[in-house]
Biopython code that builds the backbone (N, CA, C, O; Angstrom):
import numpy as np
from Bio.PDB.StructureBuilder import StructureBuilder

atoms = [
    (1, "UNK", "N", (134.420, 53.773, 161.334)),
    (1, "UNK", "CA", (133.399, 53.907, 160.319)),
    (1, "UNK", "C", (133.711, 52.977, 159.163)),
    (1, "UNK", "O", (134.858, 52.602, 158.918)),
    (2, "UNK", "N", (132.648, 52.621, 158.465)),
    (2, "UNK", "CA", (132.807, 51.780, 157.288)),
    (2, "UNK", "C", (132.114, 52.468, 156.127)),
    (2, "UNK", "O", (131.012, 52.995, 156.279)),
    (3, "UNK", "N", (132.748, 52.463, 154.985)),
    (3, "UNK", "CA", (132.213, 53.125, 153.805)),
    (3, "UNK", "C", (132.057, 52.106, 152.692)),
    (3, "UNK", "O", (132.927, 51.259, 152.488)),
    (4, "UNK", "N", (130.938, 52.189, 151.967)),
    (4, "UNK", "CA", (130.774, 51.366, 150.774)),
    (4, "UNK", "C", (130.530, 52.283, 149.590)),
    (4, "UNK", "O", (129.894, 53.329, 149.725)),
    (5, "UNK", "N", (131.037, 51.889, 148.429)),
    (5, "UNK", "CA", (130.836, 52.656, 147.202)),
    (5, "UNK", "C", (130.391, 51.698, 146.116)),
    (5, "UNK", "O", (131.053, 50.695, 145.849)),
    (6, "UNK", "N", (129.265, 52.012, 145.492)),
    (6, "UNK", "CA", (128.713, 51.202, 144.409)),
    (6, "UNK", "C", (128.451, 52.126, 143.233)),
    (6, "UNK", "O", (127.435, 52.820, 143.196)),
    (7, "UNK", "N", (129.362, 52.135, 142.275)),
    (7, "UNK", "CA", (129.219, 53.065, 141.151)),
    (7, "UNK", "C", (128.078, 52.702, 140.212)),
    (7, "UNK", "O", (127.773, 53.466, 139.296)),
    (8, "UNK", "N", (127.447, 51.562, 140.416)),
    (8, "UNK", "CA", (126.282, 51.191, 139.615)),
    (8, "UNK", "C", (124.977, 51.660, 140.258)),
    (8, "UNK", "O", (123.924, 51.604, 139.624)),
    (9, "UNK", "N", (125.034, 52.115, 141.491)),
    (9, "UNK", "CA", (123.853, 52.635, 142.184)),
    (9, "UNK", "C", (123.835, 54.149, 141.983)),
    (9, "UNK", "O", (124.555, 54.879, 142.664)),
    (10, "UNK", "N", (123.011, 54.616, 141.046)),
    (10, "UNK", "CA", (123.014, 56.037, 140.701)),
    (10, "UNK", "C", (122.344, 56.904, 141.764)),
    (10, "UNK", "O", (122.624, 58.100, 141.844)),
    (11, "UNK", "N", (121.459, 56.317, 142.587)),
    (11, "UNK", "CA", (120.758, 57.086, 143.615)),
    (11, "UNK", "C", (121.563, 57.216, 144.902)),
    (11, "UNK", "O", (121.589, 58.285, 145.511)),
    (12, "UNK", "N", (122.214, 56.144, 145.317)),
    (12, "UNK", "CA", (122.968, 56.136, 146.577)),
    (12, "UNK", "C", (124.300, 55.406, 146.392)),
    (12, "UNK", "O", (124.489, 54.331, 146.962)),
    (13, "UNK", "N", (125.225, 55.963, 145.611)),
    (13, "UNK", "CA", (126.472, 55.232, 145.382)),
    (13, "UNK", "C", (127.372, 55.148, 146.614)),
    (13, "UNK", "O", (128.192, 54.236, 146.724)),
    (14, "UNK", "N", (127.223, 56.085, 147.527)),
    (14, "UNK", "CA", (128.097, 56.148, 148.695)),
    (14, "UNK", "C", (127.267, 56.007, 149.958)),
    (14, "UNK", "O", (126.266, 56.703, 150.133)),
    (15, "UNK", "N", (127.687, 55.100, 150.842)),
    (15, "UNK", "CA", (127.027, 54.916, 152.137)),
    (15, "UNK", "C", (128.109, 54.868, 153.208)),
    (15, "UNK", "O", (129.132, 54.201, 153.052)),
    (16, "UNK", "N", (127.861, 55.588, 154.297)),
    (16, "UNK", "CA", (128.804, 55.616, 155.415)),
    (16, "UNK", "C", (128.092, 55.042, 156.632)),
    (16, "UNK", "O", (127.083, 55.580, 157.086)),
    (17, "UNK", "N", (128.625, 53.951, 157.150)),
    (17, "UNK", "CA", (128.053, 53.283, 158.316)),
    (17, "UNK", "C", (128.787, 53.775, 159.554)),
    (17, "UNK", "O", (130.017, 53.829, 159.580)),
    (18, "UNK", "N", (128.028, 54.129, 160.570)),
    (18, "UNK", "CA", (128.593, 54.740, 161.770)),
    (18, "UNK", "C", (129.503, 53.808, 162.552)),
    (18, "UNK", "O", (130.367, 54.277, 163.293)),
    (19, "UNK", "N", (129.335, 52.527, 162.409)),
    (19, "UNK", "CA", (130.187, 51.587, 163.136)),
    (19, "UNK", "C", (130.757, 50.568, 162.174)),
    (19, "UNK", "O", (130.500, 50.617, 160.971)),
    (20, "UNK", "N", (131.526, 49.652, 162.712)),
    (20, "UNK", "CA", (132.256, 48.712, 161.879)),
    (20, "UNK", "C", (131.937, 47.277, 162.256)),
    (20, "UNK", "O", (130.963, 47.009, 162.960)),
    (21, "UNK", "N", (132.750, 46.376, 161.789)),
    (21, "UNK", "CA", (132.595, 44.970, 162.142)),
    (21, "UNK", "C", (132.821, 44.784, 163.634)),
    (21, "UNK", "O", (133.675, 45.438, 164.233)),
    (22, "UNK", "N", (132.051, 43.889, 164.221)),
    (22, "UNK", "CA", (132.282, 43.565, 165.627)),
    (22, "UNK", "C", (133.575, 42.769, 165.756)),
    (22, "UNK", "O", (133.949, 42.026, 164.848)),
    (23, "UNK", "N", (134.240, 42.925, 166.863)),
    (23, "UNK", "CA", (135.476, 42.200, 167.144)),
    (23, "UNK", "C", (135.177, 40.704, 167.163)),
    (23, "UNK", "O", (134.261, 40.263, 167.857)),
    (24, "UNK", "N", (135.942, 39.925, 166.407)),
    (24, "UNK", "CA", (135.692, 38.485, 166.327)),
    (24, "UNK", "C", (135.841, 37.802, 167.680)),
    (24, "UNK", "O", (135.289, 36.722, 167.888)),
    (25, "UNK", "N", (136.574, 38.410, 168.594)),
    (25, "UNK", "CA", (136.751, 37.790, 169.914)),
    (25, "UNK", "C", (135.521, 37.950, 170.794)),
    (25, "UNK", "O", (135.349, 37.197, 171.753)),
    (26, "UNK", "N", (134.655, 38.928, 170.484)),
    (26, "UNK", "CA", (133.453, 39.134, 171.292)),
    (26, "UNK", "C", (132.186, 38.713, 170.563)),
    (26, "UNK", "O", (131.105, 38.724, 171.151)),
    (27, "UNK", "N", (132.300, 38.345, 169.300)),
    (27, "UNK", "CA", (131.147, 37.920, 168.510)),
    (27, "UNK", "C", (130.831, 36.464, 168.841)),
    (27, "UNK", "O", (131.747, 35.685, 169.106)),
    (28, "UNK", "N", (129.550, 36.080, 168.830)),
    (28, "UNK", "CA", (129.212, 34.674, 169.067)),
    (28, "UNK", "C", (129.902, 33.773, 168.040)),
    (28, "UNK", "O", (130.186, 34.211, 166.925)),
    (29, "UNK", "N", (130.170, 32.521, 168.408)),
    (29, "UNK", "CA", (130.850, 31.603, 167.497)),
    (29, "UNK", "C", (129.969, 31.212, 166.323)),
    (29, "UNK", "O", (130.482, 30.763, 165.299)),
    (30, "UNK", "N", (128.650, 31.371, 166.443)),
    (30, "UNK", "CA", (127.746, 31.094, 165.332)),
    (30, "UNK", "C", (126.572, 32.057, 165.405)),
    (30, "UNK", "O", (126.297, 32.649, 166.449)),
    (31, "UNK", "N", (125.899, 32.200, 164.300)),
    (31, "UNK", "CA", (124.673, 32.996, 164.261)),
    (31, "UNK", "C", (123.576, 32.107, 163.704)),
    (31, "UNK", "O", (123.827, 31.276, 162.831)),
    (32, "UNK", "N", (122.359, 32.280, 164.209)),
    (32, "UNK", "CA", (121.277, 31.383, 163.816)),
    (32, "UNK", "C", (120.325, 31.969, 162.786)),
    (32, "UNK", "O", (119.324, 31.341, 162.440)),
    (33, "UNK", "N", (120.622, 33.164, 162.294)),
    (33, "UNK", "CA", (119.766, 33.752, 161.261)),
    (33, "UNK", "C", (120.564, 34.784, 160.470)),
    (33, "UNK", "O", (121.597, 35.278, 160.922)),
    (34, "UNK", "N", (120.062, 35.092, 159.287)),
    (34, "UNK", "CA", (120.717, 36.111, 158.471)),
    (34, "UNK", "C", (120.664, 37.460, 159.169)),
    (34, "UNK", "O", (121.619, 38.234, 159.102)),
    (35, "UNK", "N", (119.552, 37.746, 159.839)),
    (35, "UNK", "CA", (119.420, 39.015, 160.570)),
    (35, "UNK", "C", (120.490, 39.128, 161.656)),
    (35, "UNK", "O", (121.066, 40.198, 161.851)),
    (36, "UNK", "N", (120.754, 38.034, 162.360)),
    (36, "UNK", "CA", (121.791, 38.048, 163.397)),
    (36, "UNK", "C", (123.170, 38.262, 162.770)),
    (36, "UNK", "O", (124.014, 38.963, 163.328)),
    (37, "UNK", "N", (123.384, 37.651, 161.606)),
    (37, "UNK", "CA", (124.651, 37.846, 160.902)),
    (37, "UNK", "C", (124.833, 39.309, 160.523)),
    (37, "UNK", "O", (125.898, 39.884, 160.749)),
    (38, "UNK", "N", (123.795, 39.915, 159.945)),
    (38, "UNK", "CA", (123.877, 41.324, 159.557)),
    (38, "UNK", "C", (124.101, 42.210, 160.775)),
    (38, "UNK", "O", (124.845, 43.188, 160.703)),
    (39, "UNK", "N", (123.466, 41.876, 161.889)),
    (39, "UNK", "CA", (123.627, 42.676, 163.106)),
    (39, "UNK", "C", (125.065, 42.624, 163.606)),
    (39, "UNK", "O", (125.531, 43.578, 164.230)),
    (40, "UNK", "N", (125.774, 41.533, 163.346)),
    (40, "UNK", "CA", (127.163, 41.437, 163.796)),
    (40, "UNK", "C", (128.101, 42.246, 162.909)),
    (40, "UNK", "O", (129.255, 42.482, 163.268)),
    (41, "UNK", "N", (127.608, 42.666, 161.759)),
    (41, "UNK", "CA", (128.454, 43.409, 160.829)),
    (41, "UNK", "C", (128.308, 44.912, 160.989)),
    (41, "UNK", "O", (129.309, 45.627, 161.030)),
    (42, "UNK", "N", (127.072, 45.407, 161.080)),
    (42, "UNK", "CA", (126.866, 46.857, 161.100)),
    (42, "UNK", "C", (125.966, 47.253, 162.248)),
    (42, "UNK", "O", (124.961, 46.602, 162.534)),
    (43, "UNK", "N", (126.348, 48.329, 162.895)),
    (43, "UNK", "CA", (125.525, 48.920, 163.952)),
    (43, "UNK", "C", (125.586, 50.422, 163.779)),
    (43, "UNK", "O", (126.553, 50.943, 163.225)),
    (44, "UNK", "N", (124.578, 51.118, 164.239)),
    (44, "UNK", "CA", (124.607, 52.572, 164.173)),
    (44, "UNK", "C", (123.911, 53.114, 162.943)),
    (44, "UNK", "O", (123.303, 52.374, 162.168)),
    (45, "UNK", "N", (124.013, 54.411, 162.783)),
    (45, "UNK", "CA", (123.338, 55.104, 161.694)),
    (45, "UNK", "C", (124.064, 54.909, 160.369)),
    (45, "UNK", "O", (125.255, 54.604, 160.319)),
    (46, "UNK", "N", (123.296, 55.099, 159.300)),
    (46, "UNK", "CA", (123.847, 55.064, 157.953)),
    (46, "UNK", "C", (123.649, 56.447, 157.341)),
    (46, "UNK", "O", (122.538, 56.977, 157.338)),
    (47, "UNK", "N", (124.725, 57.025, 156.827)),
    (47, "UNK", "CA", (124.659, 58.323, 156.163)),
    (47, "UNK", "C", (124.830, 58.097, 154.666)),
    (47, "UNK", "O", (125.719, 57.365, 154.230)),
    (48, "UNK", "N", (123.964, 58.736, 153.889)),
    (48, "UNK", "CA", (124.049, 58.639, 152.434)),
    (48, "UNK", "C", (124.271, 60.050, 151.888)),
    (48, "UNK", "O", (123.306, 60.761, 151.606)),
    (49, "UNK", "N", (125.537, 60.462, 151.735)),
    (49, "UNK", "CA", (125.807, 61.820, 151.244)),
    (49, "UNK", "C", (125.503, 61.941, 149.754)),
    (49, "UNK", "O", (125.556, 60.963, 149.008)),
    (50, "UNK", "N", (125.188, 63.153, 149.345)),
    (50, "UNK", "CA", (124.951, 63.416, 147.931)),
    (50, "UNK", "C", (126.293, 63.379, 147.205)),
    (50, "UNK", "O", (127.263, 64.004, 147.634)),
    (51, "UNK", "N", (126.333, 62.645, 146.112)),
    (51, "UNK", "CA", (127.544, 62.536, 145.310)),
    (51, "UNK", "C", (127.265, 63.197, 143.967)),
    (51, "UNK", "O", (126.341, 62.793, 143.263)),
    (52, "UNK", "N", (128.051, 64.206, 143.603)),
    (52, "UNK", "CA", (127.801, 64.865, 142.316)),
    (52, "UNK", "C", (127.961, 63.879, 141.160)),
    (52, "UNK", "O", (128.809, 62.988, 141.209)),
    (53, "UNK", "N", (127.142, 64.045, 140.122)),
    (53, "UNK", "CA", (127.251, 63.124, 138.985)),
    (53, "UNK", "C", (128.569, 63.322, 138.246)),
    (53, "UNK", "O", (129.189, 64.382, 138.326)),
    (54, "UNK", "N", (128.978, 62.301, 137.537)),
    (54, "UNK", "CA", (130.204, 62.390, 136.749)),
    (54, "UNK", "C", (131.031, 61.132, 136.881)),
    (54, "UNK", "O", (130.844, 60.344, 137.809)),
    (55, "UNK", "N", (131.936, 60.952, 135.957)),
    (55, "UNK", "CA", (132.804, 59.783, 135.967)),
    (55, "UNK", "C", (133.923, 60.045, 136.972)),
    (55, "UNK", "O", (134.650, 61.029, 136.838)),
    (56, "UNK", "N", (134.073, 59.176, 137.984)),
    (56, "UNK", "CA", (135.020, 59.449, 139.077)),
    (56, "UNK", "C", (136.461, 59.710, 138.632)),
    (56, "UNK", "O", (137.099, 60.633, 139.139)),
    (57, "UNK", "N", (136.978, 58.925, 137.705)),
    (57, "UNK", "CA", (138.368, 59.125, 137.291)),
    (57, "UNK", "C", (138.537, 60.460, 136.569)),
    (57, "UNK", "O", (139.544, 61.142, 136.762)),
    (58, "UNK", "N", (137.566, 60.838, 135.741)),
    (58, "UNK", "CA", (137.639, 62.133, 135.051)),
    (58, "UNK", "C", (137.612, 63.275, 136.066)),
    (58, "UNK", "O", (138.334, 64.261, 135.914)),
    (59, "UNK", "N", (136.779, 63.143, 137.100)),
    (59, "UNK", "CA", (136.704, 64.162, 138.150)),
    (59, "UNK", "C", (138.031, 64.266, 138.892)),
    (59, "UNK", "O", (138.503, 65.366, 139.178)),
    (60, "UNK", "N", (138.626, 63.123, 139.200)),
    (60, "UNK", "CA", (139.911, 63.107, 139.904)),
    (60, "UNK", "C", (141.009, 63.741, 139.047)),
    (60, "UNK", "O", (141.822, 64.516, 139.550)),
    (61, "UNK", "N", (141.030, 63.417, 137.778)),
    (61, "UNK", "CA", (142.041, 63.995, 136.880)),
    (61, "UNK", "C", (141.864, 65.504, 136.751)),
    (61, "UNK", "O", (142.844, 66.249, 136.748)),
    (62, "UNK", "N", (140.611, 65.957, 136.645)),
    (62, "UNK", "CA", (140.345, 67.399, 136.548)),
    (62, "UNK", "C", (140.818, 68.118, 137.811)),
    (62, "UNK", "O", (141.378, 69.211, 137.731)),
    (63, "UNK", "N", (140.594, 67.510, 138.974)),
    (63, "UNK", "CA", (141.052, 68.104, 140.238)),
    (63, "UNK", "C", (142.580, 68.178, 140.272)),
    (63, "UNK", "O", (143.147, 69.181, 140.706)),
    (64, "UNK", "N", (143.238, 67.123, 139.816)),
    (64, "UNK", "CA", (144.700, 67.089, 139.772)),
    (64, "UNK", "C", (145.239, 68.231, 138.905)),
    (64, "UNK", "O", (146.148, 68.955, 139.311)),
    (65, "UNK", "N", (144.673, 68.380, 137.719)),
    (65, "UNK", "CA", (145.108, 69.448, 136.809)),
    (65, "UNK", "C", (144.837, 70.814, 137.429)),
    (65, "UNK", "O", (145.679, 71.709, 137.347)),
    (66, "UNK", "N", (143.662, 70.984, 138.055)),
    (66, "UNK", "CA", (143.325, 72.253, 138.709)),
    (66, "UNK", "C", (144.363, 72.607, 139.775)),
    (66, "UNK", "O", (144.775, 73.762, 139.880)),
    (67, "UNK", "N", (144.781, 71.622, 140.560)),
    (67, "UNK", "CA", (145.775, 71.872, 141.611)),
    (67, "UNK", "C", (147.116, 72.297, 141.021)),
    (67, "UNK", "O", (147.791, 73.171, 141.565)),
    (68, "UNK", "N", (147.496, 71.681, 139.914)),
    (68, "UNK", "CA", (148.759, 72.052, 139.269)),
    (68, "UNK", "C", (148.684, 73.472, 138.724)),
    (68, "UNK", "O", (149.602, 74.266, 138.924)),
    (69, "UNK", "N", (147.596, 73.791, 138.039)),
    (69, "UNK", "CA", (147.457, 75.096, 137.387)),
    (69, "UNK", "C", (147.322, 76.229, 138.400)),
    (69, "UNK", "O", (147.919, 77.292, 138.227)),
    (70, "UNK", "N", (146.534, 76.003, 139.463)),
    (70, "UNK", "CA", (146.231, 77.083, 140.409)),
    (70, "UNK", "C", (147.084, 77.058, 141.666)),
    (70, "UNK", "O", (147.098, 78.034, 142.417)),
    (71, "UNK", "N", (147.802, 75.953, 141.914)),
    (71, "UNK", "CA", (148.562, 75.828, 143.151)),
    (71, "UNK", "C", (147.694, 75.458, 144.343)),
    (71, "UNK", "O", (148.157, 75.480, 145.483)),
    (72, "UNK", "N", (146.443, 75.119, 144.084)),
    (72, "UNK", "CA", (145.501, 74.730, 145.137)),
    (72, "UNK", "C", (145.977, 73.444, 145.819)),
    (72, "UNK", "O", (146.565, 72.573, 145.179)),
    (73, "UNK", "N", (145.714, 73.338, 147.120)),
    (73, "UNK", "CA", (146.063, 72.137, 147.882)),
    (73, "UNK", "C", (145.109, 71.006, 147.487)),
    (73, "UNK", "O", (143.894, 71.208, 147.502)),
    (74, "UNK", "N", (145.623, 69.821, 147.134)),
    (74, "UNK", "CA", (144.734, 68.718, 146.748)),
    (74, "UNK", "C", (143.927, 68.198, 147.939)),
    (74, "UNK", "O", (144.324, 68.347, 149.094)),
    (75, "UNK", "N", (142.783, 67.583, 147.624)),
    (75, "UNK", "CA", (141.948, 66.989, 148.673)),
    (75, "UNK", "C", (142.729, 65.922, 149.426)),
    (75, "UNK", "O", (142.613, 65.805, 150.646)),
    (76, "UNK", "N", (143.518, 65.152, 148.705)),
    (76, "UNK", "CA", (144.367, 64.131, 149.317)),
    (76, "UNK", "C", (145.773, 64.305, 148.764)),
    (76, "UNK", "O", (145.966, 64.782, 147.646)),
    (77, "UNK", "N", (146.743, 63.909, 149.566)),
    (77, "UNK", "CA", (148.124, 64.088, 149.148)),
    (77, "UNK", "C", (148.971, 62.880, 149.480)),
    (77, "UNK", "O", (148.478, 61.757, 149.585)),
    (78, "UNK", "N", (150.243, 63.135, 149.640)),
    (78, "UNK", "CA", (151.190, 62.061, 149.897)),
    (78, "UNK", "C", (150.929, 61.297, 151.178)),
    (78, "UNK", "O", (151.090, 60.077, 151.215)),
    (79, "UNK", "N", (150.526, 61.999, 152.237)),
    (79, "UNK", "CA", (150.276, 61.315, 153.519)),
    (79, "UNK", "C", (149.143, 60.302, 153.394)),
    (79, "UNK", "O", (149.235, 59.187, 153.908)),
    (80, "UNK", "N", (148.077, 60.700, 152.709)),
    (80, "UNK", "CA", (146.956, 59.775, 152.521)),
    (80, "UNK", "C", (147.371, 58.596, 151.644)),
    (80, "UNK", "O", (146.960, 57.459, 151.879)),
    (81, "UNK", "N", (148.186, 58.880, 150.637)),
    (81, "UNK", "CA", (148.679, 57.808, 149.777)),
    (81, "UNK", "C", (149.518, 56.805, 150.550)),
    (81, "UNK", "O", (149.385, 55.596, 150.361)),
    (82, "UNK", "N", (150.384, 57.313, 151.424)),
    (82, "UNK", "CA", (151.209, 56.432, 152.256)),
    (82, "UNK", "C", (150.330, 55.587, 153.176)),
    (82, "UNK", "O", (150.591, 54.399, 153.364)),
    (83, "UNK", "N", (149.290, 56.193, 153.750)),
    (83, "UNK", "CA", (148.387, 55.450, 154.639)),
    (83, "UNK", "C", (147.693, 54.318, 153.889)),
    (83, "UNK", "O", (147.533, 53.222, 154.425)),
    (84, "UNK", "N", (147.283, 54.579, 152.657)),
    (84, "UNK", "CA", (146.635, 53.541, 151.844)),
    (84, "UNK", "C", (147.617, 52.414, 151.553)),
    (84, "UNK", "O", (147.267, 51.240, 151.679)),
    (85, "UNK", "N", (148.837, 52.757, 151.167)),
    (85, "UNK", "CA", (149.843, 51.734, 150.867)),
    (85, "UNK", "C", (150.145, 50.901, 152.108)),
    (85, "UNK", "O", (150.284, 49.682, 152.013)),
    (86, "UNK", "N", (150.249, 51.540, 153.268)),
    (86, "UNK", "CA", (150.506, 50.782, 154.507)),
    (86, "UNK", "C", (149.371, 49.813, 154.812)),
    (86, "UNK", "O", (149.614, 48.681, 155.232)),
    (87, "UNK", "N", (148.136, 50.253, 154.602)),
    (87, "UNK", "CA", (146.987, 49.366, 154.832)),
    (87, "UNK", "C", (147.020, 48.195, 153.850)),
    (87, "UNK", "O", (146.774, 47.054, 154.242)),
    (88, "UNK", "N", (147.321, 48.465, 152.585)),
    (88, "UNK", "CA", (147.406, 47.394, 151.586)),
    (88, "UNK", "C", (148.532, 46.418, 151.913)),
    (88, "UNK", "O", (148.368, 45.209, 151.750)),
    (89, "UNK", "N", (149.665, 46.928, 152.370)),
    (89, "UNK", "CA", (150.777, 46.051, 152.753)),
    (89, "UNK", "C", (150.390, 45.161, 153.929)),
    (89, "UNK", "O", (150.734, 43.979, 153.950)),
    (90, "UNK", "N", (149.673, 45.720, 154.911)),
    (90, "UNK", "CA", (149.228, 44.926, 156.061)),
    (90, "UNK", "C", (148.252, 43.841, 155.613)),
    (90, "UNK", "O", (148.296, 42.716, 156.109)),
    (91, "UNK", "N", (147.374, 44.185, 154.677)),
    (91, "UNK", "CA", (146.444, 43.174, 154.153)),
    (91, "UNK", "C", (147.202, 42.056, 153.459)),
    (91, "UNK", "O", (146.871, 40.883, 153.632)),
    (92, "UNK", "N", (148.216, 42.406, 152.675)),
    (92, "UNK", "CA", (149.007, 41.395, 151.980)),
    (92, "UNK", "C", (149.739, 40.500, 152.977)),
    (92, "UNK", "O", (149.789, 39.284, 152.793)),
    (93, "UNK", "N", (150.305, 41.086, 154.028)),
    (93, "UNK", "CA", (150.969, 40.276, 155.064)),
    (93, "UNK", "C", (149.964, 39.332, 155.717)),
    (93, "UNK", "O", (150.278, 38.171, 155.980)),
    (94, "UNK", "N", (148.760, 39.830, 155.977)),
    (94, "UNK", "CA", (147.719, 39.007, 156.590)),
    (94, "UNK", "C", (147.352, 37.830, 155.689)),
    (94, "UNK", "O", (147.192, 36.705, 156.162)),
    (95, "UNK", "N", (147.220, 38.096, 154.391)),
    (95, "UNK", "CA", (146.894, 37.024, 153.443)),
    (95, "UNK", "C", (147.989, 35.969, 153.456)),
    (95, "UNK", "O", (147.705, 34.772, 153.515)),
    (96, "UNK", "N", (149.239, 36.412, 153.400)),
    (96, "UNK", "CA", (150.367, 35.466, 153.395)),
    (96, "UNK", "C", (150.436, 34.661, 154.689)),
    (96, "UNK", "O", (150.918, 33.529, 154.694)),
    (97, "UNK", "N", (149.954, 35.248, 155.789)),
    (97, "UNK", "CA", (150.004, 34.577, 157.095)),
    (97, "UNK", "C", (148.709, 33.825, 157.397)),
    (97, "UNK", "O", (148.451, 33.475, 158.549)),
    (98, "UNK", "N", (147.905, 33.577, 156.387)),
    (98, "UNK", "CA", (146.690, 32.794, 156.590)),
    (98, "UNK", "C", (145.571, 33.549, 157.281)),
    (98, "UNK", "O", (144.708, 32.933, 157.907)),
    (99, "UNK", "N", (145.568, 34.855, 157.182)),
    (99, "UNK", "CA", (144.491, 35.649, 157.779)),
    (99, "UNK", "C", (144.802, 36.209, 159.149)),
    (99, "UNK", "O", (143.930, 36.785, 159.799)),
    (100, "UNK", "N", (146.038, 36.045, 159.596)),
    (100, "UNK", "CA", (146.428, 36.576, 160.904)),
    (100, "UNK", "C", (146.255, 38.096, 160.923)),
    (100, "UNK", "O", (146.512, 38.771, 159.925)),
    (101, "UNK", "N", (145.818, 38.627, 162.068)),
    (101, "UNK", "CA", (145.671, 40.073, 162.223)),
    (101, "UNK", "C", (147.041, 40.731, 162.158)),
    (101, "UNK", "O", (147.991, 40.270, 162.790)),
    (102, "UNK", "N", (147.136, 41.805, 161.395)),
    (102, "UNK", "CA", (148.393, 42.532, 161.226)),
    (102, "UNK", "C", (148.214, 43.978, 161.666)),
    (102, "UNK", "O", (147.147, 44.564, 161.478)),
    (103, "UNK", "N", (149.248, 44.543, 162.245)),
    (103, "UNK", "CA", (149.228, 45.945, 162.649)),
    (103, "UNK", "C", (149.513, 46.833, 161.438)),
    (103, "UNK", "O", (150.280, 46.467, 160.547)),
    (104, "UNK", "N", (148.881, 48.001, 161.427)),
    (104, "UNK", "CA", (149.129, 48.987, 160.378)),
    (104, "UNK", "C", (149.844, 50.162, 161.026)),
    (104, "UNK", "O", (149.340, 50.755, 161.979)),
    (105, "UNK", "N", (151.023, 50.498, 160.505)),
    (105, "UNK", "CA", (151.776, 51.634, 161.033)),
    (105, "UNK", "C", (151.018, 52.921, 160.736)),
    (105, "UNK", "O", (150.671, 53.187, 159.585)),
    (106, "UNK", "N", (150.757, 53.728, 161.776)),
    (106, "UNK", "CA", (150.006, 54.963, 161.588)),
    (106, "UNK", "C", (150.886, 56.121, 161.168)),
    (106, "UNK", "O", (150.421, 57.035, 160.487)),
    (107, "UNK", "N", (152.146, 56.099, 161.562)),
    (107, "UNK", "CA", (153.062, 57.171, 161.162)),
    (107, "UNK", "C", (154.475, 56.616, 161.118)),
    (107, "UNK", "O", (154.768, 55.552, 161.663)),
    (108, "UNK", "N", (155.334, 57.367, 160.457)),
    (108, "UNK", "CA", (156.722, 56.883, 160.344)),
    (108, "UNK", "C", (157.627, 57.592, 161.307)),
    (108, "UNK", "O", (158.825, 57.312, 161.349)),
]
sb = StructureBuilder()
sb.init_structure("model")
sb.init_model(0)
sb.init_chain("A")
sb.init_seg("    ")
for serial, (resi, resn, name, xyz) in enumerate(atoms, 1):
    if name == "N":
        sb.init_residue(resn, " ", resi, " ")
    sb.init_atom(name, np.array(xyz, "f"), 0.0, 1.0, " ", f" {name:<3s}", serial, name[0])
structure = sb.get_structure()
């Protein structure tokens, strides 16, 4: 799945695309129209979930404080943070290697 977030779009800030980029090894070497280009990027349904209004960082901070005060389990924790860092590290390795595909470790 692919997710986009546009905090300037007040009606539909979050969109979830059912599929992702096509594999570059199976995609045509060129596309002859913008429509063909777009088709190579996204396929499948698009879901637009309702996002409650509010400033995202303030909402995140309020949730953090709530978890500390009540002992509630956070929506995301250390495992998700590690997964994000691993993905960012793989992207950095890819950039340094001129765009070479890099593996992302799923678990330690």
